[in-house]
C-alpha angles and dihedrals in degrees: 000000000000127000085241088065091060093058116103118246091249091060112141116238128200125197122222124188119221115287097020118139111237094185138341130232107268096025117129114270128214100125131070124190134225111210105228094172135359137019133291124199117217117206130190113199088342095308121116108242100165146000112219116209138195111299095033137091138228134186091043096129095060091048092049099045100027091228127132120281112283092202147019122254121204127174110247092187134014102297139198109203131182111212115219117196125188095271093050091044090055092046091049092051091052093047097038114021088182089068091068091049092051093049091049090049090052092048092047092051091051091049092049091049089050091050091052092048093056 
């Protein structure tokens, strides 16, 4: 099962052409994104640290801790993204507890990769 499968049918979707900045390092957080289709490059201080693909999320840290964005996200390909603000995040967790577990697993994998890289 993919994280996409847990989204309700009325989920809003935003389209991004290749090369469009979704958010910039230092921007206020408050929204994470589920990648429905396409690829997103995540850059830290201008250096590519990850390419996020369909079925994954990005921007979750700023949503969870309400701190500024720690990285920049740019669409590598044409993307369809579902924005998840705090209210939708909480609603998804109530409706689909597996959603929270999937987000935590993604976050844990990223943290482990960053530990290995340093």
